[in-house]
Backbone as a printed PyTorch tensor [residue, N CA C, xyz], in Angstrom:
tensor([[[-140.5910,  -89.8510,   18.5520],
         [-139.7090,  -90.7690,   19.2430],
         [-139.6270,  -92.0510,   18.4110]],

        [[-138.4300,  -92.4200,   17.9920],
         [-138.2880,  -93.6250,   17.1850],
         [-138.1960,  -94.8680,   18.0740]],

        [[-138.1710,  -96.0190,   17.4530],
         [-138.2050,  -97.2960,   18.1740],
         [-137.0070,  -97.4630,   19.1120]],

        [[-135.8230,  -97.0490,   18.6780],
         [-134.6210,  -97.1750,   19.5130],
         [-134.7460,  -96.3060,   20.7700]],

        [[-135.2480,  -95.0970,   20.6180],
         [-135.4410,  -94.2130,   21.7730],
         [-136.4730,  -94.7870,   22.7350]],

        [[-137.5170,  -95.3780,   22.1960],
         [-138.5390,  -96.0060,   23.0420],
         [-137.9370,  -97.1650,   23.8430]],

        [[-137.1130,  -97.9820,   23.2070],
         [-136.4820,  -99.1110,   23.9050],
         [-135.5530,  -98.6190,   25.0170]],

        [[-134.8280,  -97.5350,   24.7510],
         [-133.9520,  -96.9660,   25.7820],
         [-134.7810,  -96.4740,   26.9610]],

        [[-135.8860,  -95.7860,   26.6790],
         [-136.7690,  -95.2830,   27.7380],
         [-137.3550,  -96.4360,   28.5450]],

        [[-137.7860,  -97.4850,   27.8710],
         [-138.3430,  -98.6560,   28.5590],
         [-137.2960,  -99.2850,   29.4730]],

        [[-136.0700,  -99.4200,   28.9920],
         [-135.0080, -100.0060,   29.8170],
         [-134.6830,  -99.1200,   31.0250]],

        [[-134.6740,  -97.8010,   30.8200],
         [-134.4180,  -96.8860,   31.9370],
         [-135.5270,  -96.9930,   32.9860]],

        [[-136.7670,  -97.0470,   32.5290],
         [-137.8860,  -97.2050,   33.4680],
         [-137.8170,  -98.5440,   34.1900]],

        [[-137.4490,  -99.5780,   33.4840],
         [-137.3260, -100.9120,   34.0870],
         [-136.2700, -100.9040,   35.1910]],

        [[-135.1390, -100.2520,   34.9360],
         [-134.0880, -100.1550,   35.9520],
         [-134.6050,  -99.4060,   37.1770]],

        [[-135.3320,  -98.3170,   36.9570],
         [-135.9000,  -97.5580,   38.0760],
         [-136.9090,  -98.3910,   38.8670]],

        [[-137.7620,  -99.1290,   38.1730],
         [-138.7670,  -99.9600,   38.8500],
         [-138.1010, -101.0620,   39.6740]],

        [[-137.0530, -101.6590,   39.1340],
         [-136.3660, -102.7240,   39.8580],
         [-135.5590, -102.1950,   41.0400]],

        [[-135.1300, -100.9380,   40.9640],
         [-134.2930, -100.3610,   42.0160],
         [-135.1110,  -99.8210,   43.1900]],

        [[-136.4140,  -99.6280,   43.0050],
         [-137.2470,  -99.0390,   44.0530],
         [-138.3810,  -99.9810,   44.4320]],

        [[-138.6730, -100.0540,   45.7210],
         [-139.7370, -100.9370,   46.2020],
         [-141.0950, -100.2540,   46.1960]],

        [[-141.1080,  -98.9310,   46.0180],
         [-142.3480,  -98.1660,   46.0730],
         [-142.5160,  -97.3610,   44.7970]],

        [[-143.6840,  -97.5160,   44.1630],
         [-144.0000,  -96.7850,   42.9370],
         [-145.3800,  -96.1660,   43.1120]],

        [[-145.4460,  -94.8470,   43.0590],
         [-146.7100,  -94.1220,   43.1110],
         [-146.9850,  -93.5300,   41.7370]],

        [[-148.2220,  -93.6240,   41.2910],
         [-148.6430,  -93.0160,   40.0390],
         [-149.6220,  -91.8990,   40.3770]],

        [[-149.3270,  -90.7020,   39.8920],
         [-150.1490,  -89.5470,   40.2230],
         [-150.4700,  -88.7420,   38.9750]],

        [[-151.5880,  -88.0440,   39.0300],
         [-151.9990,  -87.1520,   37.9450],
         [-151.6370,  -85.7320,   38.3470]],

        [[-150.6620,  -85.1610,   37.6480],
         [-150.2280,  -83.7950,   37.9380],
         [-150.6690,  -82.8290,   36.8490]],

        [[-151.5910,  -83.2750,   35.9880],
         [-152.0370,  -82.4080,   34.9070],
         [-152.7300,  -81.1810,   35.4850]],

        [[-152.7500,  -80.1420,   34.7450],
         [-153.3470,  -78.8460,   35.0780],
         [-152.5950,  -78.1010,   36.1760]],

        [[-151.4540,  -78.6380,   36.6200],
         [-150.6280,  -77.8710,   37.5490],
         [-149.7580,  -76.9130,   36.7320]],

        [[-149.6680,  -75.6640,   37.1380],
         [-148.7940,  -74.7460,   36.4120],
         [-147.3240,  -75.1430,   36.5780]],

        [[-146.4960,  -74.6530,   35.6930],
         [-145.0730,  -75.0100,   35.6810],
         [-144.4120,  -74.6900,   37.0240]],

        [[-144.7580,  -73.5750,   37.6270],
         [-144.1600,  -73.1960,   38.9070],
         [-144.4680,  -74.2370,   39.9870]],

        [[-145.7030,  -74.7460,   39.9870],
         [-146.0710,  -75.7640,   40.9910],
         [-145.4000,  -77.1010,   40.6960]],

        [[-145.2760,  -77.4480,   39.4170],
         [-144.5770,  -78.6830,   39.0540],
         [-143.1230,  -78.5960,   39.5170]],

        [[-142.4990,  -77.4550,   39.3110],
         [-141.1180,  -77.2640,   39.7570],
         [-141.0090,  -77.3620,   41.2730]],

        [[-141.9990,  -76.8100,   41.9770],
         [-142.0190,  -76.9090,   43.4430],
         [-142.1490,  -78.3710,   43.8670]],

        [[-143.0270,  -79.1170,   43.1960],
         [-143.1990,  -80.5370,   43.5060],
         [-141.9100,  -81.3100,   43.2460]],

        [[-141.2580,  -81.0460,   42.1330],
         [-139.9870,  -81.7080,   41.8260],
         [-138.9330,  -81.4080,   42.8870]],

        [[-138.8830,  -80.1570,   43.3490],
         [-137.9160,  -79.7830,   44.3810],
         [-138.2200,  -80.5050,   45.6860]],

        [[-139.4990,  -80.5780,   46.0520],
         [-139.8790,  -81.2990,   47.2730],
         [-139.4890,  -82.7740,   47.1600]],

        [[-139.7140,  -83.3580,   46.0000],
         [-139.3340,  -84.7560,   45.7760],
         [-137.8290,  -84.9230,   45.9380]],

        [[-137.0690,  -84.0410,   45.3220],
         [-135.6170,  -84.1130,   45.3980],
         [-135.1480,  -83.9990,   46.8500]],

        [[-135.7250,  -83.0590,   47.5990],
         [-135.3360,  -82.8490,   48.9960],
         [-135.6210,  -84.0650,   49.8640]],

        [[-136.6630,  -84.8130,   49.5330],
         [-137.0480,  -85.9760,   50.3410],
         [-136.4950,  -87.2940,   49.8010]],

        [[-135.7270,  -87.2310,   48.7170],
         [-135.1320,  -88.4530,   48.1620],
         [-136.0900,  -89.2790,   47.3240]],

        [[-137.1030,  -88.6330,   46.7850],
         [-138.0690,  -89.3050,   45.9220],
         [-137.7460,  -88.9280,   44.4840]],

        [[-137.7100,  -89.9080,   43.6140],
         [-137.4460,  -89.6320,   42.2090],
         [-138.7670,  -89.4720,   41.4720]],

        [[-138.9080,  -88.3610,   40.7540],
         [-140.1330,  -88.0860,   40.0000],
         [-139.8140,  -88.1570,   38.5160]],

        [[-140.5960,  -88.9760,   37.7950],
         [-140.3950,  -89.1840,   36.3630],
         [-141.7530,  -89.0700,   35.6770]],

        [[-141.7580,  -88.4860,   34.4930],
         [-142.9690,  -88.4440,   33.6850],
         [-142.6870,  -89.2450,   32.4250]],

        [[-143.6340,  -90.1340,   32.0880],
         [-143.4260,  -91.0010,   30.9330],
         [-144.7630,  -91.3020,   30.2710]],

        [[-144.6840,  -91.7480,   29.0390],
         [-145.8950,  -92.2040,   28.3620],
         [-146.3730,  -93.4810,   29.0420]],

        [[-147.6850,  -93.6190,   29.1480],
         [-148.2570,  -94.7950,   29.8080],
         [-147.9050,  -96.0970,   29.0940]],

        [[-147.8650,  -96.0820,   27.7690],
         [-147.5480,  -97.3210,   27.0360],
         [-146.1230,  -97.7630,   27.3190]],

        [[-145.2010,  -96.8180,   27.4030],
         [-143.8090,  -97.1710,   27.7010],
         [-143.6710,  -97.6490,   29.1440]],

        [[-144.3890,  -96.9970,   30.0530],
         [-144.3670,  -97.4170,   31.4510],
         [-144.9330,  -98.8180,   31.6030]],

        [[-146.0120,  -99.1000,   30.9040],
         [-146.6120, -100.4340,   30.9900],
         [-145.6500, -101.5000,   30.4740]],

        [[-144.9770, -101.2270,   29.3630],
         [-144.0100, -102.1950,   28.8350],
         [-142.8580, -102.3980,   29.8170]],

        [[-142.4170, -101.3190,   30.4600],
         [-141.3520, -101.4410,   31.4630],
         [-141.8360, -102.2650,   32.6540]],

        [[-143.0920, -102.0560,   33.0660],
         [-143.6540, -102.8330,   34.1740],
         [-143.7690, -104.3060,   33.8180]],

        [[-144.1100, -104.5980,   32.5660],
         [-144.2150, -105.9840,   32.1280],
         [-142.8580, -106.6750,   32.1570]],

        [[-141.7880, -105.9400,   31.8890],
         [-140.4430, -106.5110,   31.8800],
         [-139.7790, -106.4830,   33.2560]],

        [[-140.2690, -105.6570,   34.1770],
         [-139.6540, -105.5070,   35.5000],
         [-139.9300, -106.7270,   36.3730]],

        [[-139.2400, -106.7680,   37.5110],
         [-139.3290, -107.9180,   38.4210],
         [-140.6710, -108.0350,   39.1330]],

        [[-141.3080, -106.9320,   39.4710],
         [-142.5660, -106.9710,   40.2310],
         [-143.7500, -107.4010,   39.3890]],

        [[-144.8670, -107.6700,   40.0780],
         [-146.1130, -108.0420,   39.4120],
         [-147.0440, -106.8250,   39.4420]],

        [[-147.0310, -106.0460,   38.3810],
         [-147.7450, -104.7770,   38.3240],
         [-149.1070, -104.8740,   37.6350]],

        [[-149.5810, -106.0620,   37.3200],
         [-150.8050, -106.2220,   36.5250],
         [-152.0090, -105.4800,   37.0970]],

        [[-152.1550, -105.4610,   38.4080],
         [-153.3220, -104.8330,   39.0230],
         [-153.3280, -103.3150,   38.8460]],

        [[-152.1800, -102.7310,   38.5530],
         [-152.0860, -101.2780,   38.4410],
         [-152.2580, -100.7980,   36.9980]],

        [[-152.2850, -101.7190,   36.0380],
         [-152.4330, -101.3420,   34.6220],
         [-153.6830, -100.5010,   34.3290]],

        [[-154.8330, -100.7770,   34.9550],
         [-156.0280,  -99.9900,   34.6290],
         [-155.8970,  -98.4850,   34.8930]],

        [[-155.0060,  -98.0590,   35.7820],
         [-154.8700,  -96.6260,   36.0620],
         [-153.8950,  -95.9440,   35.1130]],

        [[-153.3060,  -96.6960,   34.2070],
         [-152.3600,  -96.1180,   33.2520],
         [-153.1120,  -95.4740,   32.0940]],

        [[-153.7610,  -94.3720,   32.3840],
         [-154.4300,  -93.5810,   31.3560],
         [-154.3320,  -92.1190,   31.7620]],

        [[-154.3230,  -91.2520,   30.7790],
         [-154.1750,  -89.8350,   31.0610],
         [-152.7620,  -89.5010,   31.4990]],

        [[-152.5230,  -88.2560,   31.8680],
         [-151.1890,  -87.8500,   32.3000],
         [-150.7730,  -88.5720,   33.5820]],

        [[-149.5710,  -89.1310,   33.5870],
         [-149.1070,  -89.8930,   34.7380],
         [-147.7020,  -89.4700,   35.1270]],

        [[-147.5410,  -89.0970,   36.3910],
         [-146.2230,  -88.8450,   36.9690],
         [-145.8930,  -90.0220,   37.8670]],

        [[-144.6550,  -90.4430,   37.8270],
         [-144.2190,  -91.6060,   38.5970],
         [-143.3450,  -91.1040,   39.7390]],

        [[-143.6930,  -91.4890,   40.9660],
         [-142.9010,  -91.1450,   42.1430],
         [-142.2860,  -92.4360,   42.6700]],

        [[-140.9690,  -92.4920,   42.7240],
         [-140.2550,  -93.7040,   43.1180],
         [-139.4990,  -93.4760,   44.4240]],

        [[-139.5810,  -94.4630,   45.3170],
         [-138.9400,  -94.3260,   46.6270],
         [-138.6620,  -95.7160,   47.2020]],

        [[-137.8430,  -95.7500,   48.2400],
         [-137.6210,  -96.9990,   48.9710],
         [-138.4800,  -97.0720,   50.2270]],

        [[-139.1090,  -95.9650,   50.5930],
         [-139.9590,  -95.8980,   51.7800],
         [-141.4130,  -95.8270,   51.3410]],

        [[-142.2290,  -96.7470,   51.8160],
         [-143.6060,  -96.8830,   51.3490],
         [-144.5070,  -95.6960,   51.5990]],

        [[-144.3280,  -94.9890,   52.7040],
         [-145.2460,  -93.9110,   53.0350],
         [-144.7450,  -92.5270,   52.6320]],

        [[-143.5120,  -92.4120,   52.2280],
         [-142.9160,  -91.1060,   51.9440],
         [-143.6000,  -90.3570,   50.7940]],

        [[-143.8580,  -90.9900,   49.6350],
         [-144.5620,  -90.2600,   48.5790],
         [-145.9780,  -89.8300,   48.9850]],

        [[-146.6660,  -90.6500,   49.7570],
         [-148.0200,  -90.2880,   50.2010],
         [-147.9740,  -89.0620,   51.1040]],

        [[-147.0100,  -89.0260,   52.0110],
         [-146.8670,  -87.8630,   52.8820],
         [-146.5180,  -86.6180,   52.0650]],

        [[-145.6820,  -86.7830,   51.0630],
         [-145.3100,  -85.6600,   50.2030],
         [-146.5210,  -85.1290,   49.4450]],

        [[-147.3300,  -86.0230,   48.8900],
         [-148.5270,  -85.6050,   48.1570],
         [-149.4850,  -84.8620,   49.0860]],

        [[-149.6890,  -85.3780,   50.2920],
         [-150.5830,  -84.7060,   51.2490],
         [-150.0490,  -83.3270,   51.6100]],

        [[-148.7530,  -83.2370,   51.8200],
         [-148.1440,  -81.9480,   52.1560],
         [-148.2980,  -80.9590,   50.9990]],

        [[-148.0810,  -81.4230,   49.7830],
         [-148.1720,  -80.5540,   48.6120],
         [-149.6100,  -80.1120,   48.3680]],

        [[-150.5610,  -80.9720,   48.6640],
         [-151.9680,  -80.6670,   48.3900],
         [-152.5880,  -79.7110,   49.3940]],

        [[-151.8450,  -79.1980,   50.3180],
         [-152.3890,  -78.1810,   51.2220],
         [-152.7560,  -76.9250,   50.4400]],

        [[-152.1000,  -76.7380,   49.2740],
         [-152.3710,  -75.5670,   48.4400],
         [-153.4570,  -75.8080,   47.4020]],

        [[-153.7990,  -77.0490,   47.1220],
         [-154.7810,  -77.3250,   46.0800],
         [-155.2120,  -78.7810,   46.0820]],

        [[-155.7920,  -79.2200,   44.9710],
         [-156.3170,  -80.5770,   44.8760],
         [-155.4090,  -81.5100,   44.0880]],

        [[-154.3450,  -81.0320,   43.5520],
         [-153.4320,  -81.8450,   42.7450],
         [-152.1070,  -81.9780,   43.4500]],

        [[-151.3750,  -83.0280,   43.2580],
         [-151.6050,  -84.1660,   42.3820],
         [-152.6140,  -85.1520,   42.9770]],

        [[-153.2790,  -85.8530,   42.0880],
         [-154.2540,  -86.8620,   42.4820],
         [-153.5820,  -88.2260,   42.3850]],

        [[-153.6820,  -89.0020,   43.4460],
         [-153.0940,  -90.3340,   43.4510],
         [-153.9330,  -91.2650,   42.5830]],

        [[-153.3090,  -91.8660,   41.5970],
         [-154.0000,  -92.8290,   40.7390],
         [-153.8490,  -94.2420,   41.2960]],

        [[-152.6430,  -94.5450,   41.7710],
         [-152.3880,  -95.8720,   42.3050],
         [-150.9920,  -95.9470,   42.8810]],

        [[-150.7570,  -96.9890,   43.6800],
         [-149.4440,  -97.1880,   44.2880],
         [-149.1300,  -98.6740,   44.3300]],

        [[-147.8640,  -98.9810,   44.1410],
         [-147.3480, -100.3480,   44.2420],
         [-146.2560, -100.3130,   45.3040]],

        [[-146.5120, -100.9850,   46.4280],
         [-145.5670, -100.9830,   47.5370],
         [-145.2290, -102.4240,   47.8910]],

        [[-144.0260, -102.8490,   47.5220],
         [-143.5350, -104.1950,   47.8130],
         [-144.5920, -105.2570,   47.5350]],

        [[-145.1050, -105.2890,   46.3500],
         [-146.0770, -106.2490,   45.8110],
         [-147.5300, -105.9820,   46.2240]],

        [[-147.7940, -105.0050,   47.0750],
         [-149.1660, -104.6300,   47.4240],
         [-149.5980, -103.4820,   46.5270]],

        [[-150.8250, -103.5470,   46.0200],
         [-151.3280, -102.5290,   45.1030],
         [-152.4710, -101.7670,   45.7720]],

        [[-152.4170, -100.4460,   45.6590],
         [-153.4450,  -99.5640,   46.1950],
         [-153.9400,  -98.6960,   45.0420]],

        [[-155.2450,  -98.7120,   44.7880],
         [-155.8120,  -97.9670,   43.6650],
         [-156.7130,  -96.8580,   44.1930]],

        [[-156.5440,  -95.6640,   43.6750],
         [-157.4490,  -94.5650,   43.9610],
         [-156.9160,  -93.5500,   44.9490]],

        [[-157.3770,  -92.3210,   44.7830],
         [-156.9560,  -91.2130,   45.6360],
         [-157.4770,  -91.3690,   47.0620]],

        [[-158.5640,  -92.1140,   47.2450],
         [-159.1230,  -92.3080,   48.5770],
         [-158.2090,  -93.1370,   49.4870]],

        [[-157.1830,  -93.7610,   48.9380],
         [-156.2440,  -94.5690,   49.7350],
         [-155.0640,  -93.7540,   50.2490]],

        [[-155.0080,  -92.4690,   49.9120],
         [-153.8640,  -91.6290,   50.2680],
         [-153.6640,  -91.5480,   51.7800]],

        [[-154.7400,  -91.3710,   52.5400],
         [-154.6100,  -91.2930,   54.0010],
         [-154.0710,  -92.6030,   54.5760]],

        [[-154.5660,  -93.7340,   54.0630],
         [-154.0760,  -95.0350,   54.5230],
         [-152.5890,  -95.1900,   54.2360]],

        [[-152.1900,  -94.7950,   53.0430],
         [-150.7870,  -94.9330,   52.6460],
         [-149.8750,  -94.0320,   53.4620]],

        [[-150.3500,  -92.8400,   53.7980],
         [-149.5010,  -91.9290,   54.5740],
         [-149.3260,  -92.4120,   56.0160]],

        [[-150.2350,  -93.2600,   56.4950],
         [-150.1260,  -93.7910,   57.8610],
         [-149.3160,  -95.0770,   57.9310]],

        [[-148.9440,  -95.6250,   56.7880],
         [-148.1180,  -96.8320,   56.8100],
         [-146.8040,  -96.5480,   57.5200]],

        [[-146.3050,  -97.5380,   58.2240],
         [-145.0070,  -97.3730,   58.8700],
         [-143.9110,  -97.8240,   57.9120]],

        [[-142.7940,  -97.1310,   57.9890],
         [-141.6660,  -97.4960,   57.1420],
         [-141.0000,  -98.7510,   57.7100]],

        [[-140.1330,  -99.3300,   56.9240],
         [-139.4240, -100.5360,   57.3470],
         [-138.6270, -100.2730,   58.6310]],

        [[-137.9510,  -99.1340,   58.7230],
         [-137.1550,  -98.8210,   59.9050],
         [-138.0420,  -98.6250,   61.1370]],

        [[-139.2160,  -98.0050,   60.9480],
         [-140.1390,  -97.8330,   62.0720],
         [-140.6350,  -99.1900,   62.5730]],

        [[-140.9320, -100.0950,   61.6590],
         [-141.3800, -101.4410,   62.0620],
         [-140.2790, -102.2070,   62.7830]],

        [[-139.0550, -102.1040,   62.2980],
         [-137.9290, -102.7770,   62.9570],
         [-137.7440, -102.2100,   64.3600]],

        [[-137.8600, -100.8860,   64.5010],
         [-137.7540, -100.2570,   65.8190],
         [-138.8330, -100.7540,   66.7690]],

        [[-140.0710, -100.8780,   66.2760],
         [-141.1580, -101.3970,   67.1080],
         [-140.8790, -102.8250,   67.5660]],

        [[-140.3530, -103.6420,   66.6730],
         [-140.0460, -105.0390,   67.0190],
         [-138.9430, -105.1050,   68.0630]],

        [[-137.9140, -104.2760,   67.9110],
         [-136.8190, -104.2550,   68.8830],
         [-137.3390, -103.8580,   70.2590]],

        [[-138.1980, -102.8480,   70.3000],
         [-138.7730, -102.4120,   71.5820],
         [-139.5850, -103.5400,   72.2050]],

        [[-140.3720, -104.2410,   71.3790],
         [-141.1660, -105.3550,   71.9040],
         [-140.2870, -106.4920,   72.4120]],

        [[-139.2040, -106.7510,   71.7070],
         [-138.3100, -107.8300,   72.1320],
         [-137.5560, -107.4750,   73.4030]],

        [[-137.2430, -106.2010,   73.5960],
         [-136.5280, -105.7720,   74.7960],
         [-137.4500, -105.6450,   76.0000]],

        [[-138.7130, -105.4540,   75.7790],
         [-139.6490, -105.1930,   76.8540],
         [-139.7640, -106.3220,   77.8790]],

        [[-139.9990, -107.5820,   77.4930],
         [-140.1570, -108.6260,   78.5100],
         [-138.9360, -108.8170,   79.4160]],

        [[-137.6960, -108.8530,   78.9060],
         [-136.5700, -108.9990,   79.8320],
         [-136.4820, -107.8360,   80.8270]],

        [[-136.7710, -106.6240,   80.3710],
         [-136.7470, -105.4770,   81.2820],
         [-137.7920, -105.6520,   82.3750]],

        [[-138.9720, -106.1330,   81.9950],
         [-140.0390, -106.3290,   82.9840],
         [-139.6520, -107.4030,   83.9940]],

        [[-139.0490, -108.4890,   83.5300],
         [-138.6450, -109.5770,   84.4260],
         [-137.5740, -109.0840,   85.3910]],

        [[-136.5910, -108.3610,   84.8760],
         [-135.5030, -107.8680,   85.7250],
         [-136.0350, -106.8840,   86.7600]],

        [[-136.8920, -105.9700,   86.3380],
         [-137.4310, -104.9990,   87.3060],
         [-138.3090, -105.7040,   88.3370]],

        [[-139.0590, -106.7260,   87.9150],
         [-139.8830, -107.4710,   88.8740],
         [-139.0090, -108.2100,   89.8770]],

        [[-137.9190, -108.7820,   89.3790],
         [-137.0120, -109.4850,   90.2850],
         [-136.3640, -108.5280,   91.2740]],

        [[-135.9770, -107.3450,   90.7860],
         [-135.3520, -106.3620,   91.6670],
         [-136.3350, -105.8900,   92.7290]],

        [[-137.5490, -105.5590,   92.3110],
         [-138.5280, -105.0850,   93.2860],
         [-138.9760, -106.2270,   94.1830]],

        [[-139.1110, -107.4040,   93.6150],
         [-139.4990, -108.5670,   94.4160],
         [-138.4270, -108.9190,   95.4240]],

        [[-137.1660, -108.7790,   95.0190],
         [-136.0540, -109.0500,   95.9350],
         [-136.0670, -108.0930,   97.1050]],

        [[-136.3640, -106.8400,   96.8600],
         [-136.4440, -105.8430,   97.9330],
         [-137.5880, -106.1550,   98.8740]],

        [[-138.7090, -106.5680,   98.3200],
         [-139.8620, -106.9250,   99.1410],
         [-139.5560, -108.1570,   99.9800]],

        [[-138.9170, -109.1370,   99.3690],
         [-138.5720, -110.3720,  100.0860],
         [-137.6050, -110.0730,  101.2210]],

        [[-136.6250, -109.2260,  100.9530],
         [-135.6630, -108.8600,  102.0000],
         [-136.3840, -108.1290,  103.1330]],

        [[-137.3190, -107.2610,  102.8040],
         [-138.0740, -106.5390,  103.8370],
         [-138.9170, -107.4750,  104.6730]],

        [[-139.5330, -108.4620,  104.0300],
         [-140.3520, -109.4320,  104.7600],
         [-139.4810, -110.2590,  105.6990]],

        [[-138.3220, -110.7170,  105.1980],
         [-137.4110, -111.4990,  106.0380],
         [-136.9140, -110.6870,  107.2250]],

        [[-136.5750, -109.4330,  107.0160],
         [-136.0990, -108.5780,  108.0980],
         [-137.1750, -108.3970,  109.1540]],

        [[-138.4280, -108.1800,  108.6870],
         [-139.5450, -108.0090,  109.6200],
         [-139.7660, -109.2840,  110.4230]],

        [[-139.6990, -110.4440,  109.7720],
         [-139.8950, -111.7120,  110.4750],
         [-138.7730, -111.9770,  111.4660]],

        [[-137.5470, -111.6260,  111.1260],
         [-136.4190, -111.8710,  112.0310],
         [-136.4830, -110.9710,  113.2520]],

        [[-137.0300, -109.7610,  113.0840],
         [-137.1720, -108.8500,  114.2180],
         [-138.2430, -109.3100,  115.1940]],

        [[-139.2190, -110.0270,  114.7250],
         [-140.2930, -110.5150,  115.6030],
         [-139.7440, -111.6760,  116.3610]]])
């Protein structure tokens, strides 16, 4: 690979990093070609982009990209597959689903909207993260809850008050 090709690859990676809020780094080495193809298909079906690149080129792209990726540099060794998504928990769920058949891919690290997670032991935590849409839905439910409670209390309280008044008037 000559210098011009390396610069093109770095720019392509930089565009991908800037376009996605979630970057997972995984070790897919020792997976047979059939399993790699299955993983790529699963990624495609779920809207996750999977890219394999040299670590030095990825690091240079991270240095030029908008995010602060410094904490994730130590995991840039050995074979690295990059999983890119806009949803923070989607790649983690995909990795867990794929690993039902074996121990690979191994999560090396993840960068999710400026938060860095290092190590395969964080996979369960990452898969339990709520997506942006799930969080917005929770907030909407919380915001709607108090007015509903007040209205229902007023309705039931009004019925009780009317019953008390009727009972008092009959006496």
